[in-house]
N, C-alpha and C positions, 0 to 999 in steps of 0.2 A: 599269598602277597604276590602280586603283578609287579615285575620288574620290566620297566620300558624305560627308553632313552628320553631323555628331557627334549624341549622344543629345539634348542640350539644343536643338540647332537643330530636331531633327527632332520634339521637342515642341512648339515654338513654331510650326511649321508646321503642325503637326496642329491645334492649339488654334485657328490663324487659319482654317483651313479648315473646321472646326466651325463656328466664328463666322458666317463667310460662309454656308455650305451651308445649315444649320438653317433660317433666313428665308428663302432662296431656295427650297428644297423646299417650304416650307409655302406660301408666297404663289405660286410658280410652279405648283403643283397646282391650288390654287384658281382663279387668274386663267385658266388654260389648260382646267381643266374648265367654267368658265362659258363660255368663249370656245366651245369645243366644242359647249357645248348650244345657244349661241344659232345657231351656223352649221349645226349639223345639224338642229335641233328649231324654232326661232323663225321661220327664213326658208323662203318657199316657191319661190322663184325662184333657179335657179343662175347664177351669174355668175363671171367669170374671178377676182375676189377672193375670194370664196367657196372655190373650189376650192384658190387658193393658200394661203388662211388655215387650212383645214382640215389641209393636208398641214403647214404649218409647226406647228399645234399638236400633231401627231402626234410628229412631229419632235423638238420640245421635251419632250413628255411622256416620250418614250423616253428622252433625255438626261436628264432629272430622275430617272428610275427607276435609272439608272446612279450616280447620286452618293452614297447610302449606301454603297453596295458601295466606291466609290472610297476614302471616307473609313475604312471597315473595313479595306481592303488597305493603306493608308498606315499605319494605327495599328498593325496586325498585322504589318505587312511580309511579308504573304502570298506564298507562293512561286506561281510561274506553274502553273496547273491548268486544268481545263476551264472552272470557273465564270469563272477569270479571262479565259481566252480569249473566252467568250461576251460578258461585261461589256465587255471592250475592242474587241470586234466592234461592238457595239451603240453604244458610245460614239464611236467612231471613224467609224461610218456617219452617227450623226445630227447632229453637228456640222456637218459639211460640207454635208448636206441642208439644214438650217437655213439657212446662210449664202448657198447657192444658191437658195432659195425666195426670201429677203429680196431677193437679187439680181433674181430674176424679178418680184418684185413692183415695184421700181424700175424696170424694163424696160417693163412694163406700163403703168405710171403715166406714162412718157416717151411712149410711144406715144400715149397717151390723150389728153395734153395737147400735145404738139408736133405730131402730126397727127391731129387730131379727125375728119376727114371720110375718112381712110384707115384710122382705127381699127377700121373693123368689119371689113375685109377681114383685118386682121392678129390681132384679138382675137376669143376665144370661149371658152365653158366648156370645149368638147370640145379645144381646142387647149392650154388651160391643163393639163387633166387629162393630155393626151398629154405634155407637158413634164415635168409632175410623175413621170409615170410612168417616162420616159425615165431622168430624173435619180435615181431610187430605185434602178433597175436597175442604172444605170452604178456609183454610188457603192458599192452591195452588192457588185457584183462586184470592184470594186477592193480594197475592205476584205478581202474572203474571199482574194484573191490577193496583198496586200500582204506584202511578205518581212518586215514588222514583226511578224506574226502566225505566219509560216511558220517563221522561224527565231529561234532564243531569241537575245536581246541581253542576257541577265541572268537571275537565277533570283528577282527581285522583281517581284511584278505591279506595273502602270503605275509602273515605275521604269528609266530607262535606267542600267544597270550598267556598259557596257561604254564604253571612252573612244575606240572606233574612230568615225569619222563615218558616220553613217546616211543614205545617198543618199534613200533612201525617204522618209525624215521630210522632207528639204527640199523634195523633189518635191511631196510633199502640201501642204506650205506654200504653195508657189507656185500650184498648180494649185487648191486649197481655199480660199485666202483672199486672194492677192495680185491674182490675175485677176479674181476677183469684185469686188475693191475698186476696181480701175480702171474696171470696168463700172459698178458701183454710185455710184461718184463722177461719172463722166462724166453718166449718166441724172439724177442729182440736182442737178447744177450747171446742165444744160441746162433742167430744169424750173423751178430757181429764176430763170433769167434769163427765161424766157418767162412766168412768174407776175409778174416785175418790169414786163416789158413790158406786160402785161395791165392791170396797177395804173396805169401812166402812162396808157394810153388809156382807162379806164374809171374815174373816180375815185370813183363811186357804188360799185363793188365792191370798194373798199379794204380794208375790214374782214375781208370773207371772204378775200381774197387775202393779207392778213399772216397770217391763222390758217394757210393753206396754207403760205407761205413758214416757218413757224416748224415746222410739222409736218414737213416734208420735211427742214428742216436738223437738227431732233431726231432724225429717223431716220438720218440720216448720221453725226452724231455718237457717237450711241449704239453704231452698228455698229463705228466706229473706235476709240472708248474701250474697249468690251469686247475686242474681237479682235485688234486691231494689235499691242500690248504681247506678248501670247502668242506671236505668229507672229514676231515680231521678237526674241524670246526664243529660239526655236526655231533661227531662222537665226543667231544669236550663237553658240548652242551648237555648232552644226554647224561654225562656223568657227573656234571654239577648239578643237575636236576635232581639226579637219583640220590646223590649224596647231600642234597639239601643246604649248599653252599650259600654265601652271603648273596645279597641282592646285586652289590655291585661285581661279584664274579660272574653271575648269571647275564647281567647287562653287557659288560664286555665282552662275553661270548657271543652275544646276538650279533653286537657290533661287528665283530671278527667275521661272522657268518655273513653278514651283507656285504661286507667289503671283499672277501672272497667269492661270494657268489657272483659278483661282477666280472671277476677275473676268470671263473669258470665259464662264465656265458660267453666270454670273448672267444671262446674256443671253436665256436661255430663260425667265425671269422677267419680263423687261422688254420681250420682243416683244409680247406681247399688250396692254401699255400704249402703247407706241409707234404699233402698227397698228390700235388701237382707232378712232383719230380719223381714220385713213387710210381705211379700209375703209367704203364709204357703206351696205353692208347694216349694219353695225354700228350705224353711225349712226341709220339708219331704225328699227332695233329700240329703240334707246334715246332716240328722238324728238329726236335733235340735228340741226343744220343740217349738210348733206353739201357742204362747200365745192368737194371736186373736181367732185363731180356738176353743181353749179350752174355753176361755171367753163366745162366741158366742154360744156355743153347751151347756155349762152349763146354759146360760141365756135363752136358747129354754126351756131346760128340766124343769128349774124352773117354768117358764111362763106357758107352756102345763099343769105341775101338778096342778097349782094354778087354772088354767081354769076347770080341771077336778073335782077338790075339789068344785068349784063353783056349778058345773052341779050336 
């Protein structure tokens, strides 16, 4: 039995989607174009952050490109065709790429602050580029081979019309969100702990450390707020399908996924705002104080001086 929303519910969902996506598309394109221009044209030195941010901008812009098509497909209840296949592949490629690049930025920041003396051996623009290249190849290959695209689960684009549980969707949610969430949370908590210890040892750096703490906390909170509800919705939908729940329960789960997908997709607009303050290159370009750079350099100097005294 196919459990789908009625016409009134579909209209309300389409209206909500339009209200969210129109400003997301406008500001997302604006912010990401500015970010791409700064990182590609205004900066001379290639760094790890510059590599990660350019890849993040590309992923977010590609996802922004799909949003008008998604609105059109939902409004017209478009049948699955070649255009739908292409848009679905782009969408389900760039969202996990964006999530994993955000995770790579968190890992890179964790290494730089937690192990400043060893950071040079672990971090380099080339290693960052290779990591991003491997990530793109892996996700694109997975999206191409994903049964979600090779087997029809219904005749409506961007809509699950079958009541059968999709294992591919569950695995995608685990590998493309919950695992990165654990890594991101661990790195962010470790960085917050290191910064608080730094603030206790150096009271004169309290202002910059407080700013850094706020930035790390904000990045983590935005990531969780944007992506957690959507992936919880996918998990719940899999459970209710596997359990053979009532049609009303499945319909409510579908509506929840539609709403939270809008929130998740708004992350491509928020990324540039969140990482504007983290990327020291962006801060140098806009003449802002780079807190992470100052913290890392001072930490390096203090540890090097301690080593010299011991010798």
